[in-house]
mmCIF file as Biopython writes it, N, C-alpha, C and O atoms, coordinates in Angstrom:
data_model
#
loop_
_atom_site.group_PDB
_atom_site.id
_atom_site.type_symbol
_atom_site.label_atom_id
_atom_site.label_alt_id
_atom_site.label_comp_id
_atom_site.label_asym_id
_atom_site.label_entity_id
_atom_site.label_seq_id
_atom_site.pdbx_PDB_ins_code
_atom_site.Cartn_x
_atom_site.Cartn_y
_atom_site.Cartn_z
_atom_site.occupancy
_atom_site.B_iso_or_equiv
_atom_site.auth_seq_id
_atom_site.auth_asym_id
_atom_site.pdbx_PDB_model_num
ATOM 1   N N  . MET A ? 1  ? 0.820   -1.019 -0.195 1.0 0.0 1  A 1 
ATOM 2   C CA . MET A ? 1  ? 0.134   -0.209 -0.306 1.0 0.0 1  A 1 
ATOM 3   C C  . MET A ? 1  ? 0.840   1.296  0.478  1.0 0.0 1  A 1 
ATOM 4   O O  . MET A ? 1  ? 0.121   2.293  0.538  1.0 0.0 1  A 1 
ATOM 5   N N  . GLU A ? 2  ? 2.178   1.338  1.009  1.0 0.0 2  A 1 
ATOM 6   C CA . GLU A ? 2  ? 2.786   2.420  0.808  1.0 0.0 2  A 1 
ATOM 7   C C  . GLU A ? 2  ? 3.549   2.962  -0.376 1.0 0.0 2  A 1 
ATOM 8   O O  . GLU A ? 2  ? 3.974   4.112  -0.483 1.0 0.0 2  A 1 
ATOM 9   N N  . SER A ? 3  ? 3.694   1.747  -1.462 1.0 0.0 3  A 1 
ATOM 10  C CA . SER A ? 3  ? 4.062   1.993  -2.611 1.0 0.0 3  A 1 
ATOM 11  C C  . SER A ? 3  ? 3.347   3.257  -3.789 1.0 0.0 3  A 1 
ATOM 12  O O  . SER A ? 3  ? 3.925   4.063  -4.518 1.0 0.0 3  A 1 
ATOM 13  N N  . LYS A ? 4  ? 1.415   2.902  -3.506 1.0 0.0 4  A 1 
ATOM 14  C CA . LYS A ? 4  ? 0.792   3.293  -3.995 1.0 0.0 4  A 1 
ATOM 15  C C  . LYS A ? 4  ? 0.422   4.697  -3.411 1.0 0.0 4  A 1 
ATOM 16  O O  . LYS A ? 4  ? -0.158  5.539  -4.098 1.0 0.0 4  A 1 
ATOM 17  N N  . ILE A ? 5  ? 0.833   4.935  -1.939 1.0 0.0 5  A 1 
ATOM 18  C CA . ILE A ? 5  ? 0.471   6.465  -1.716 1.0 0.0 5  A 1 
ATOM 19  C C  . ILE A ? 5  ? 1.935   6.858  -1.861 1.0 0.0 5  A 1 
ATOM 20  O O  . ILE A ? 5  ? 2.165   8.060  -1.729 1.0 0.0 5  A 1 
ATOM 21  N N  . ARG A ? 6  ? 2.932   6.078  -2.102 1.0 0.0 6  A 1 
ATOM 22  C CA . ARG A ? 6  ? 4.139   7.472  -2.675 1.0 0.0 6  A 1 
ATOM 23  C C  . ARG A ? 6  ? 3.725   7.376  -4.281 1.0 0.0 6  A 1 
ATOM 24  O O  . ARG A ? 6  ? 4.372   8.271  -4.824 1.0 0.0 6  A 1 
ATOM 25  N N  . ALA A ? 7  ? 3.106   6.836  -5.057 1.0 0.0 7  A 1 
ATOM 26  C CA . ALA A ? 7  ? 2.843   6.889  -6.391 1.0 0.0 7  A 1 
ATOM 27  C C  . ALA A ? 7  ? 1.993   8.614  -6.729 1.0 0.0 7  A 1 
ATOM 28  O O  . ALA A ? 7  ? 2.125   9.482  -7.592 1.0 0.0 7  A 1 
ATOM 29  N N  . PHE A ? 8  ? 1.021   8.405  -5.356 1.0 0.0 8  A 1 
ATOM 30  C CA . PHE A ? 8  ? 0.030   9.434  -5.138 1.0 0.0 8  A 1 
ATOM 31  C C  . PHE A ? 8  ? 0.440   10.635 -5.124 1.0 0.0 8  A 1 
ATOM 32  O O  . PHE A ? 8  ? -0.040  11.545 -5.800 1.0 0.0 8  A 1 
ATOM 33  N N  . ALA A ? 9  ? 1.702   10.758 -4.061 1.0 0.0 9  A 1 
ATOM 34  C CA . ALA A ? 9  ? 2.208   11.588 -3.853 1.0 0.0 9  A 1 
ATOM 35  C C  . ALA A ? 9  ? 3.095   12.356 -4.931 1.0 0.0 9  A 1 
ATOM 36  O O  . ALA A ? 9  ? 3.191   13.582 -4.995 1.0 0.0 9  A 1 
ATOM 37  N N  . GLN A ? 10 ? 3.755   11.398 -5.803 1.0 0.0 10 A 1 
ATOM 38  C CA . GLN A ? 10 ? 4.486   11.484 -6.909 1.0 0.0 10 A 1 
ATOM 39  C C  . GLN A ? 10 ? 3.595   12.266 -8.108 1.0 0.0 10 A 1 
ATOM 40  O O  . GLN A ? 10 ? 3.898   13.348 -8.610 1.0 0.0 10 A 1 
ATOM 41  N N  . HIS A ? 11 ? 2.549   11.533 -8.401 1.0 0.0 11 A 1 
ATOM 42  C CA . HIS A ? 11 ? 1.575   12.236 -9.031 1.0 0.0 11 A 1 
ATOM 43  C C  . HIS A ? 11 ? 1.170   13.705 -8.966 1.0 0.0 11 A 1 
ATOM 44  O O  . HIS A ? 11 ? 0.683   14.285 -9.937 1.0 0.0 11 A 1 
ATOM 45  N N  . HIS A ? 12 ? 1.461   14.475 -7.398 1.0 0.0 12 A 1 
ATOM 46  C CA . HIS A ? 12 ? 0.868   15.336 -7.169 1.0 0.0 12 A 1 
ATOM 47  C C  . HIS A ? 12 ? 2.193   16.045 -7.119 1.0 0.0 12 A 1 
ATOM 48  O O  . HIS A ? 12 ? 1.912   17.236 -6.986 1.0 0.0 12 A 1 
ATOM 49  N N  . GLY A ? 13 ? 3.408   15.911 -7.157 1.0 0.0 13 A 1 
ATOM 50  C CA . GLY A ? 13 ? 4.430   16.569 -7.552 1.0 0.0 13 A 1 
ATOM 51  C C  . GLY A ? 13 ? 5.255   16.587 -6.889 1.0 0.0 13 A 1 
ATOM 52  O O  . GLY A ? 13 ? 6.210   17.309 -7.175 1.0 0.0 13 A 1 
ATOM 53  N N  . TYR A ? 14 ? 5.273   15.709 -5.559 1.0 0.0 14 A 1 
ATOM 54  C CA . TYR A ? 14 ? 6.210   15.306 -4.423 1.0 0.0 14 A 1 
ATOM 55  C C  . TYR A ? 14 ? 7.194   14.460 -4.660 1.0 0.0 14 A 1 
ATOM 56  O O  . TYR A ? 14 ? 6.991   13.641 -5.557 1.0 0.0 14 A 1 
ATOM 57  N N  . ASP A ? 15 ? 8.429   14.423 -3.981 1.0 0.0 15 A 1 
ATOM 58  C CA . ASP A ? 15 ? 9.349   13.297 -4.294 1.0 0.0 15 A 1 
ATOM 59  C C  . ASP A ? 15 ? 9.107   12.088 -3.393 1.0 0.0 15 A 1 
ATOM 60  O O  . ASP A ? 15 ? 9.577   11.057 -3.874 1.0 0.0 15 A 1 
ATOM 61  N N  . SER A ? 16 ? 8.513   11.943 -2.244 1.0 0.0 16 A 1 
ATOM 62  C CA . SER A ? 16 ? 8.313   10.705 -1.382 1.0 0.0 16 A 1 
ATOM 63  C C  . SER A ? 16 ? 7.239   11.158 -0.425 1.0 0.0 16 A 1 
ATOM 64  O O  . SER A ? 16 ? 6.577   12.162 -0.686 1.0 0.0 16 A 1 
ATOM 65  N N  . ILE A ? 17 ? 7.054   10.500 0.603  1.0 0.0 17 A 1 
ATOM 66  C CA . ILE A ? 17 ? 6.350   10.207 1.870  1.0 0.0 17 A 1 
ATOM 67  C C  . ILE A ? 17 ? 7.123   10.336 3.152  1.0 0.0 17 A 1 
ATOM 68  O O  . ILE A ? 17 ? 8.354   10.311 3.175  1.0 0.0 17 A 1 
ATOM 69  N N  . ARG A ? 18 ? 6.353   10.478 4.241  1.0 0.0 18 A 1 
ATOM 70  C CA . ARG A ? 18 ? 6.822   10.423 5.185  1.0 0.0 18 A 1 
ATOM 71  C C  . ARG A ? 18 ? 5.852   9.868  6.167  1.0 0.0 18 A 1 
ATOM 72  O O  . ARG A ? 18 ? 5.226   10.843 6.583  1.0 0.0 18 A 1 
ATOM 73  N N  . LYS A ? 19 ? 5.370   8.682  6.802  1.0 0.0 19 A 1 
ATOM 74  C CA . LYS A ? 19 ? 4.051   8.404  7.758  1.0 0.0 19 A 1 
ATOM 75  C C  . LYS A ? 19 ? 4.502   9.353  8.702  1.0 0.0 19 A 1 
ATOM 76  O O  . LYS A ? 19 ? 5.622   9.803  8.941  1.0 0.0 19 A 1 
ATOM 77  N N  . SER A ? 20 ? 3.467   9.542  9.151  1.0 0.0 20 A 1 
ATOM 78  C CA . SER A ? 20 ? 3.141   10.580 10.224 1.0 0.0 20 A 1 
ATOM 79  C C  . SER A ? 20 ? 2.263   9.772  11.758 1.0 0.0 20 A 1 
ATOM 80  O O  . SER A ? 20 ? 2.923   9.068  12.522 1.0 0.0 20 A 1 
ATOM 81  N N  . ILE A ? 21 ? 0.808   10.016 11.984 1.0 0.0 21 A 1 
ATOM 82  C CA . ILE A ? 21 ? 0.122   9.709  12.796 1.0 0.0 21 A 1 
ATOM 83  C C  . ILE A ? 21 ? -1.058  9.156  12.224 1.0 0.0 21 A 1 
ATOM 84  O O  . ILE A ? 21 ? -1.294  9.159  11.016 1.0 0.0 21 A 1 
ATOM 85  N N  . LYS A ? 22 ? -1.791  8.685  13.099 1.0 0.0 22 A 1 
ATOM 86  C CA . LYS A ? 22 ? -3.162  7.635  13.213 1.0 0.0 22 A 1 
ATOM 87  C C  . LYS A ? 22 ? -3.864  8.744  13.553 1.0 0.0 22 A 1 
ATOM 88  O O  . LYS A ? 22 ? -3.540  9.149  14.669 1.0 0.0 22 A 1 
ATOM 89  N N  . TRP A ? 23 ? -5.135  9.727  12.743 1.0 0.0 23 A 1 
ATOM 90  C CA . TRP A ? 23 ? -5.973  10.518 13.141 1.0 0.0 23 A 1 
ATOM 91  C C  . TRP A ? 23 ? -7.455  10.298 12.356 1.0 0.0 23 A 1 
ATOM 92  O O  . TRP A ? 23 ? -7.810  10.063 11.201 1.0 0.0 23 A 1 
ATOM 93  N N  . ASP A ? 24 ? -8.105  10.513 13.656 1.0 0.0 24 A 1 
ATOM 94  C CA . ASP A ? 24 ? -9.831  10.542 12.943 1.0 0.0 24 A 1 
ATOM 95  C C  . ASP A ? 24 ? -9.777  9.290  11.936 1.0 0.0 24 A 1 
ATOM 96  O O  . ASP A ? 24 ? -10.154 9.459  10.776 1.0 0.0 24 A 1 
ATOM 97  N N  . GLY A ? 25 ? -9.227  7.805  12.447 1.0 0.0 25 A 1 
ATOM 98  C CA . GLY A ? 25 ? -9.743  7.033  11.738 1.0 0.0 25 A 1 
ATOM 99  C C  . GLY A ? 25 ? -8.786  6.833  10.258 1.0 0.0 25 A 1 
ATOM 100 O O  . GLY A ? 25 ? -8.976  5.847  9.545  1.0 0.0 25 A 1 
ATOM 101 N N  . TYR A ? 26 ? -7.709  7.933  9.892  1.0 0.0 26 A 1 
ATOM 102 C CA . TYR A ? 26 ? -7.340  7.507  8.870  1.0 0.0 26 A 1 
ATOM 103 C C  . TYR A ? 26 ? -5.439  7.333  9.464  1.0 0.0 26 A 1 
ATOM 104 O O  . TYR A ? 26 ? -4.989  7.569  10.584 1.0 0.0 26 A 1 
ATOM 105 N N  . SER A ? 27 ? -4.779  6.899  8.348  1.0 0.0 27 A 1 
ATOM 106 C CA . SER A ? 27 ? -3.544  7.024  8.543  1.0 0.0 27 A 1 
ATOM 107 C C  . SER A ? 27 ? -2.991  8.533  7.265  1.0 0.0 27 A 1 
ATOM 108 O O  . SER A ? 27 ? -3.263  8.669  6.072  1.0 0.0 27 A 1 
ATOM 109 N N  . VAL A ? 28 ? -2.132  9.454  8.239  1.0 0.0 28 A 1 
ATOM 110 C CA . VAL A ? 28 ? -1.591  10.670 8.046  1.0 0.0 28 A 1 
ATOM 111 C C  . VAL A ? 28 ? -0.245  10.057 7.431  1.0 0.0 28 A 1 
ATOM 112 O O  . VAL A ? 28 ? 0.510   9.339  8.086  1.0 0.0 28 A 1 
ATOM 113 N N  . TYR A ? 29 ? -0.017  10.445 6.009  1.0 0.0 29 A 1 
ATOM 114 C CA . TYR A ? 29 ? 1.412   10.777 5.683  1.0 0.0 29 A 1 
ATOM 115 C C  . TYR A ? 29 ? 1.557   12.068 4.815  1.0 0.0 29 A 1 
ATOM 116 O O  . TYR A ? 29 ? 0.740   12.688 4.134  1.0 0.0 29 A 1 
ATOM 117 N N  . GLU A ? 30 ? 2.941   12.261 5.089  1.0 0.0 30 A 1 
ATOM 118 C CA . GLU A ? 30 ? 3.256   14.073 4.762  1.0 0.0 30 A 1 
ATOM 119 C C  . GLU A ? 30 ? 4.262   13.551 3.413  1.0 0.0 30 A 1 
ATOM 120 O O  . GLU A ? 30 ? 4.991   12.582 3.203  1.0 0.0 30 A 1 
ATOM 121 N N  . PRO A ? 31 ? 3.863   14.730 2.680  1.0 0.0 31 A 1 
ATOM 122 C CA . PRO A ? 31 ? 4.662   14.436 1.551  1.0 0.0 31 A 1 
ATOM 123 C C  . PRO A ? 31 ? 5.692   15.727 1.441  1.0 0.0 31 A 1 
ATOM 124 O O  . PRO A ? 31 ? 5.399   16.900 1.673  1.0 0.0 31 A 1 
ATOM 125 N N  . PHE A ? 32 ? 7.108   15.152 0.984  1.0 0.0 32 A 1 
ATOM 126 C CA . PHE A ? 32 ? 8.028   15.838 0.740  1.0 0.0 32 A 1 
ATOM 127 C C  . PHE A ? 32 ? 8.895   16.051 -0.187 1.0 0.0 32 A 1 
ATOM 128 O O  . PHE A ? 32 ? 9.163   14.973 -0.717 1.0 0.0 32 A 1 
ATOM 129 N N  . PHE A ? 33 ? 9.587   17.081 -0.743 1.0 0.0 33 A 1 
ATOM 130 C CA . PHE A ? 33 ? 10.520  16.905 -1.784 1.0 0.0 33 A 1 
ATOM 131 C C  . PHE A ? 33 ? 11.889  16.928 -1.007 1.0 0.0 33 A 1 
ATOM 132 O O  . PHE A ? 33 ? 12.231  17.295 0.117  1.0 0.0 33 A 1 
ATOM 133 N N  . TYR A ? 34 ? 12.511  16.386 -2.076 1.0 0.0 34 A 1 
ATOM 134 C CA . TYR A ? 34 ? 14.293  16.528 -1.424 1.0 0.0 34 A 1 
ATOM 135 C C  . TYR A ? 34 ? 14.753  17.541 -1.728 1.0 0.0 34 A 1 
ATOM 136 O O  . TYR A ? 34 ? 15.440  17.898 -0.770 1.0 0.0 34 A 1 
ATOM 137 N N  . GLY A ? 35 ? 14.803  18.249 -2.492 1.0 0.0 35 A 1 
ATOM 138 C CA . GLY A ? 35 ? 15.440  19.697 -2.935 1.0 0.0 35 A 1 
ATOM 139 C C  . GLY A ? 35 ? 15.172  20.711 -1.736 1.0 0.0 35 A 1 
ATOM 140 O O  . GLY A ? 35 ? 14.639  20.324 -0.695 1.0 0.0 35 A 1 
ATOM 141 N N  . ASP A ? 36 ? 15.535  21.911 -1.921 1.0 0.0 36 A 1 
ATOM 142 C CA . ASP A ? 36 ? 15.885  22.815 -1.249 1.0 0.0 36 A 1 
ATOM 143 C C  . ASP A ? 36 ? 14.143  24.287 -1.407 1.0 0.0 36 A 1 
ATOM 144 O O  . ASP A ? 36 ? 13.839  25.273 -0.735 1.0 0.0 36 A 1 
ATOM 145 N N  . ASP A ? 37 ? 13.577  23.684 -2.494 1.0 0.0 37 A 1 
ATOM 146 C CA . ASP A ? 37 ? 12.664  24.561 -2.755 1.0 0.0 37 A 1 
ATOM 147 C C  . ASP A ? 37 ? 12.060  24.656 -1.489 1.0 0.0 37 A 1 
ATOM 148 O O  . ASP A ? 37 ? 12.105  23.844 -0.565 1.0 0.0 37 A 1 
ATOM 149 N N  . ASP A ? 38 ? 11.351  26.004 -1.568 1.0 0.0 38 A 1 
ATOM 150 C CA . ASP A ? 38 ? 10.104  26.069 -0.765 1.0 0.0 38 A 1 
ATOM 151 C C  . ASP A ? 38 ? 8.993   26.157 -0.599 1.0 0.0 38 A 1 
ATOM 152 O O  . ASP A ? 38 ? 8.740   26.998 -1.462 1.0 0.0 38 A 1 
ATOM 153 N N  . TYR A ? 39 ? 7.898   25.897 -0.054 1.0 0.0 39 A 1 
ATOM 154 C CA . TYR A ? 39 ? 6.730   25.748 -0.236 1.0 0.0 39 A 1 
ATOM 155 C C  . TYR A ? 39 ? 5.616   26.864 0.562  1.0 0.0 39 A 1 
ATOM 156 O O  . TYR A ? 39 ? 5.670   26.736 1.785  1.0 0.0 39 A 1 
ATOM 157 N N  . ILE A ? 40 ? 4.889   27.646 0.211  1.0 0.0 40 A 1 
ATOM 158 C CA . ILE A ? 40 ? 4.526   28.481 0.548  1.0 0.0 40 A 1 
ATOM 159 C C  . ILE A ? 40 ? 2.959   27.916 0.765  1.0 0.0 40 A 1 
ATOM 160 O O  . ILE A ? 40 ? 2.567   27.202 -0.158 1.0 0.0 40 A 1 
ATOM 161 N N  . GLY A ? 41 ? 2.062   28.133 1.808  1.0 0.0 41 A 1 
ATOM 162 C CA . GLY A ? 41 ? 0.973   27.790 1.779  1.0 0.0 41 A 1 
ATOM 163 C C  . GLY A ? 41 ? 0.189   26.694 2.755  1.0 0.0 41 A 1 
ATOM 164 O O  . GLY A ? 41 ? 0.934   26.529 3.720  1.0 0.0 41 A 1 
ATOM 165 N N  . TYR A ? 42 ? -0.795  26.018 2.881  1.0 0.0 42 A 1 
ATOM 166 C CA . TYR A ? 42 ? -1.161  25.105 3.758  1.0 0.0 42 A 1 
ATOM 167 C C  . TYR A ? 42 ? -0.263  24.169 3.359  1.0 0.0 42 A 1 
ATOM 168 O O  . TYR A ? 42 ? 0.233   24.067 2.237  1.0 0.0 42 A 1 
ATOM 169 N N  . SER A ? 43 ? 0.029   23.149 4.786  1.0 0.0 43 A 1 
ATOM 170 C CA . SER A ? 43 ? 0.580   22.286 4.849  1.0 0.0 43 A 1 
ATOM 171 C C  . SER A ? 43 ? -0.345  20.947 4.034  1.0 0.0 43 A 1 
ATOM 172 O O  . SER A ? 43 ? -1.560  20.800 4.163  1.0 0.0 43 A 1 
ATOM 173 N N  . LEU A ? 44 ? 0.425   20.190 3.317  1.0 0.0 44 A 1 
ATOM 174 C CA . LEU A ? 44 ? -0.463  19.370 2.654  1.0 0.0 44 A 1 
ATOM 175 C C  . LEU A ? 44 ? -0.156  17.702 3.469  1.0 0.0 44 A 1 
ATOM 176 O O  . LEU A ? 44 ? 0.943   17.327 3.878  1.0 0.0 44 A 1 
ATOM 177 N N  . PHE A ? 45 ? -1.397  16.946 3.536  1.0 0.0 45 A 1 
ATOM 178 C CA . PHE A ? 45 ? -1.497  15.711 4.012  1.0 0.0 45 A 1 
ATOM 179 C C  . PHE A ? 45 ? -2.051  14.850 3.173  1.0 0.0 45 A 1 
ATOM 180 O O  . PHE A ? 45 ? -2.908  15.303 2.413  1.0 0.0 45 A 1 
ATOM 181 N N  . ILE A ? 46 ? -1.735  13.520 3.102  1.0 0.0 46 A 1 
ATOM 182 C CA . ILE A ? 46 ? -2.217  12.658 2.810  1.0 0.0 46 A 1 
ATOM 183 C C  . ILE A ? 46 ? -3.133  11.970 3.536  1.0 0.0 46 A 1 
ATOM 184 O O  . ILE A ? 46 ? -2.698  11.626 4.636  1.0 0.0 46 A 1 
ATOM 185 N N  . LEU A ? 47 ? -4.427  11.597 3.267  1.0 0.0 47 A 1 
ATOM 186 C CA . LEU A ? 47 ? -4.881  10.776 4.275  1.0 0.0 47 A 1 
ATOM 187 C C  . LEU A ? 47 ? -5.424  9.436  3.718  1.0 0.0 47 A 1 
ATOM 188 O O  . LEU A ? 47 ? -6.030  9.510  2.649  1.0 0.0 47 A 1 
ATOM 189 N N  . VAL A ? 48 ? -5.296  8.305  4.262  1.0 0.0 48 A 1 
ATOM 190 C CA . VAL A ? 48 ? -5.401  6.868  3.699  1.0 0.0 48 A 1 
ATOM 191 C C  . VAL A ? 48 ? -6.410  6.168  4.854  1.0 0.0 48 A 1 
ATOM 192 O O  . VAL A ? 48 ? -6.123  5.914  6.023  1.0 0.0 48 A 1 
ATOM 193 N N  . ARG A ? 49 ? -7.508  5.970  4.249  1.0 0.0 49 A 1 
ATOM 194 C CA . ARG A ? 49 ? -8.583  4.931  5.231  1.0 0.0 49 A 1 
ATOM 195 C C  . ARG A ? 49 ? -9.172  3.877  4.384  1.0 0.0 49 A 1 
ATOM 196 O O  . ARG A ? 49 ? -9.491  4.443  3.338  1.0 0.0 49 A 1 
ATOM 197 N N  . ASN A ? 50 ? -9.421  2.852  4.326  1.0 0.0 50 A 1 
ATOM 198 C CA . ASN A ? 50 ? -9.872  1.720  3.800  1.0 0.0 50 A 1 
ATOM 199 C C  . ASN A ? 50 ? -9.274  1.537  2.396  1.0 0.0 50 A 1 
ATOM 200 O O  . ASN A ? 50 ? -10.115 1.069  1.629  1.0 0.0 50 A 1 
ATOM 201 N N  . GLY A ? 51 ? -8.360  1.710  1.958  1.0 0.0 51 A 1 
ATOM 202 C CA . GLY A ? 51 ? -7.403  1.674  0.881  1.0 0.0 51 A 1 
ATOM 203 C C  . GLY A ? 51 ? -7.742  2.826  0.004  1.0 0.0 51 A 1 
ATOM 204 O O  . GLY A ? 51 ? -7.167  2.934  -1.079 1.0 0.0 51 A 1 
ATOM 205 N N  . ILE A ? 52 ? -8.680  3.744  0.406  1.0 0.0 52 A 1 
ATOM 206 C CA . ILE A ? 52 ? -9.093  4.912  -0.115 1.0 0.0 52 A 1 
ATOM 207 C C  . ILE A ? 52 ? -7.492  6.145  0.043  1.0 0.0 52 A 1 
ATOM 208 O O  . ILE A ? 52 ? -6.814  6.200  1.069  1.0 0.0 52 A 1 
ATOM 209 N N  . ILE A ? 53 ? -7.287  6.768  -0.892 1.0 0.0 53 A 1 
ATOM 210 C CA . ILE A ? 53 ? -5.675  7.532  -0.832 1.0 0.0 53 A 1 
ATOM 211 C C  . ILE A ? 53 ? -6.634  8.886  -0.942 1.0 0.0 53 A 1 
ATOM 212 O O  . ILE A ? 53 ? -7.753  8.699  -1.421 1.0 0.0 53 A 1 
ATOM 213 N N  . ARG A ? 54 ? -6.312  10.118 -0.568 1.0 0.0 54 A 1 
ATOM 214 C CA . ARG A ? 54 ? -6.954  11.612 -0.809 1.0 0.0 54 A 1 
ATOM 215 C C  . ARG A ? 54 ? -5.868  12.371 0.107  1.0 0.0 54 A 1 
ATOM 216 O O  . ARG A ? 54 ? -5.280  12.035 1.135  1.0 0.0 54 A 1 
ATOM 217 N N  . LEU A ? 55 ? -5.840  13.653 -0.768 1.0 0.0 55 A 1 
ATOM 218 C CA . LEU A ? 55 ? -5.208  15.042 0.169  1.0 0.0 55 A 1 
ATOM 219 C C  . LEU A ? 55 ? -6.301  15.598 1.212  1.0 0.0 55 A 1 
ATOM 220 O O  . LEU A ? 55 ? -7.498  15.832 1.046  1.0 0.0 55 A 1 
ATOM 221 N N  . ALA A ? 56 ? -5.487  15.726 2.331  1.0 0.0 56 A 1 
ATOM 222 C CA . ALA A ? 56 ? -6.418  16.488 3.347  1.0 0.0 56 A 1 
ATOM 223 C C  . ALA A ? 56 ? -7.124  17.682 2.776  1.0 0.0 56 A 1 
ATOM 224 O O  . ALA A ? 56 ? -6.553  18.168 1.800  1.0 0.0 56 A 1 
ATOM 225 N N  . THR A ? 57 ? -8.363  18.337 3.204  1.0 0.0 57 A 1 
ATOM 226 C CA . THR A ? 57 ? -9.008  19.394 2.692  1.0 0.0 57 A 1 
ATOM 227 C C  . THR A ? 57 ? -8.024  20.703 3.544  1.0 0.0 57 A 1 
ATOM 228 O O  . THR A ? 57 ? -6.991  20.481 4.176  1.0 0.0 57 A 1 
ATOM 229 N N  . LYS A ? 58 ? -8.500  21.699 3.401  1.0 0.0 58 A 1 
ATOM 230 C CA . LYS A ? 58 ? -8.085  22.683 3.712  1.0 0.0 58 A 1 
ATOM 231 C C  . LYS A ? 58 ? -8.117  22.688 5.625  1.0 0.0 58 A 1 
ATOM 232 O O  . LYS A ? 58 ? -7.170  22.707 6.411  1.0 0.0 58 A 1 
ATOM 233 N N  . GLN A ? 59 ? -9.618  22.662 5.886  1.0 0.0 59 A 1 
ATOM 234 C CA . GLN A ? 59 ? -9.634  22.556 7.389  1.0 0.0 59 A 1 
ATOM 235 C C  . GLN A ? 59 ? -9.080  21.238 8.072  1.0 0.0 59 A 1 
ATOM 236 O O  . GLN A ? 59 ? -8.465  21.394 9.127  1.0 0.0 59 A 1 
ATOM 237 N N  . GLU A ? 60 ? -9.261  19.775 7.504  1.0 0.0 60 A 1 
ATOM 238 C CA . GLU A ? 60 ? -8.256  19.056 7.833  1.0 0.0 60 A 1 
ATOM 239 C C  . GLU A ? 60 ? -6.519  19.451 7.972  1.0 0.0 60 A 1 
ATOM 240 O O  . GLU A ? 60 ? -5.824  18.893 8.820  1.0 0.0 60 A 1 
ATOM 241 N N  . ALA A ? 61 ? -6.136  20.164 7.311  1.0 0.0 61 A 1 
ATOM 242 C CA . ALA A ? 61 ? -4.944  20.246 7.432  1.0 0.0 61 A 1 
ATOM 243 C C  . ALA A ? 61 ? -4.854  21.208 8.435  1.0 0.0 61 A 1 
ATOM 244 O O  . ALA A ? 61 ? -3.938  20.920 9.204  1.0 0.0 61 A 1 
ATOM 245 N N  . ARG A ? 62 ? -5.546  22.432 8.796  1.0 0.0 62 A 1 
ATOM 246 C CA . ARG A ? 62 ? -5.447  23.184 9.639  1.0 0.0 62 A 1 
ATOM 247 C C  . ARG A ? 62 ? -5.509  22.676 11.455 1.0 0.0 62 A 1 
ATOM 248 O O  . ARG A ? 62 ? -5.103  23.291 12.441 1.0 0.0 62 A 1 
ATOM 249 N N  . GLN A ? 63 ? -6.263  21.173 11.338 1.0 0.0 63 A 1 
ATOM 250 C CA . GLN A ? 63 ? -6.530  20.420 12.505 1.0 0.0 63 A 1 
ATOM 251 C C  . GLN A ? 63 ? -4.862  19.627 12.807 1.0 0.0 63 A 1 
ATOM 252 O O  . GLN A ? 63 ? -4.128  19.648 13.795 1.0 0.0 63 A 1 
ATOM 253 N N  . LEU A ? 64 ? -4.762  19.125 11.779 1.0 0.0 64 A 1 
ATOM 254 C CA . LEU A ? 64 ? -3.782  18.468 11.787 1.0 0.0 64 A 1 
ATOM 255 C C  . LEU A ? 64 ? -2.261  19.191 12.070 1.0 0.0 64 A 1 
ATOM 256 O O  . LEU A ? 64 ? -1.482  18.634 12.843 1.0 0.0 64 A 1 
ATOM 257 N N  . CYS A ? 65 ? -1.925  20.343 11.458 1.0 0.0 65 A 1 
ATOM 258 C CA . CYS A ? 65 ? -1.263  21.389 11.702 1.0 0.0 65 A 1 
ATOM 259 C C  . CYS A ? 65 ? -1.172  21.338 12.929 1.0 0.0 65 A 1 
ATOM 260 O O  . CYS A ? 65 ? -0.006  21.195 13.299 1.0 0.0 65 A 1 
ATOM 261 N N  . GLY A ? 66 ? -2.213  21.417 14.056 1.0 0.0 66 A 1 
ATOM 262 C CA . GLY A ? 66 ? -2.212  21.662 15.226 1.0 0.0 66 A 1 
ATOM 263 C C  . GLY A ? 66 ? -1.903  20.543 16.119 1.0 0.0 66 A 1 
ATOM 264 O O  . GLY A ? 66 ? -1.769  20.732 17.328 1.0 0.0 66 A 1 
ATOM 265 N N  . ILE A ? 67 ? -1.782  19.364 15.573 1.0 0.0 67 A 1 
ATOM 266 C CA . ILE A ? 67 ? -1.426  18.123 16.122 1.0 0.0 67 A 1 
ATOM 267 C C  . ILE A ? 67 ? -0.185  17.756 16.106 1.0 0.0 67 A 1 
ATOM 268 O O  . ILE A ? 67 ? 0.465   17.507 17.120 1.0 0.0 67 A 1 
ATOM 269 N N  . ILE A ? 68 ? 0.286   17.689 14.808 1.0 0.0 68 A 1 
ATOM 270 C CA . ILE A ? 68 ? 1.738   17.245 14.447 1.0 0.0 68 A 1 
ATOM 271 C C  . ILE A ? 68 ? 2.791   18.177 14.838 1.0 0.0 68 A 1 
ATOM 272 O O  . ILE A ? 68 ? 2.717   19.377 14.573 1.0 0.0 68 A 1 
ATOM 273 N N  . LYS A ? 69 ? 3.775   17.647 15.466 1.0 0.0 69 A 1 
ATOM 274 C CA . LYS A ? 69 ? 4.769   18.666 15.662 1.0 0.0 69 A 1 
ATOM 275 C C  . LYS A ? 69 ? 6.263   17.929 15.021 1.0 0.0 69 A 1 
ATOM 276 O O  . LYS A ? 69 ? 6.695   16.776 15.012 1.0 0.0 69 A 1 
ATOM 277 N N  . HIS A ? 70 ? 6.789   19.308 14.488 1.0 0.0 70 A 1 
ATOM 278 C CA . HIS A ? 70 ? 7.828   18.703 13.953 1.0 0.0 70 A 1 
ATOM 279 C C  . HIS A ? 70 ? 9.175   19.365 14.697 1.0 0.0 70 A 1 
ATOM 280 O O  . HIS A ? 70 ? 9.314   20.550 15.000 1.0 0.0 70 A 1 
ATOM 281 N N  . TYR A ? 71 ? 10.017  18.405 14.883 1.0 0.0 71 A 1 
ATOM 282 C CA . TYR A ? 71 ? 11.498  18.901 15.752 1.0 0.0 71 A 1 
ATOM 283 C C  . TYR A ? 71 ? 12.742  18.669 14.775 1.0 0.0 71 A 1 
ATOM 284 O O  . TYR A ? 71 ? 13.882  18.939 15.152 1.0 0.0 71 A 1 
#
């Protein structure tokens, strides 16, 4: 399944994914770039539940940004 999620991220212009947390019944993945390019805007998250892969909505992304901490 992770290869399908990685392919989904690459289809949306990202290089790879990082598995993050379980949230509201979803497995959450963070797509990222290998380069030094900056991204401005909402943080994007990939949500997976019951084999369905999708991008988080803006509202979901706002909620996740308040939960996921990057160190």
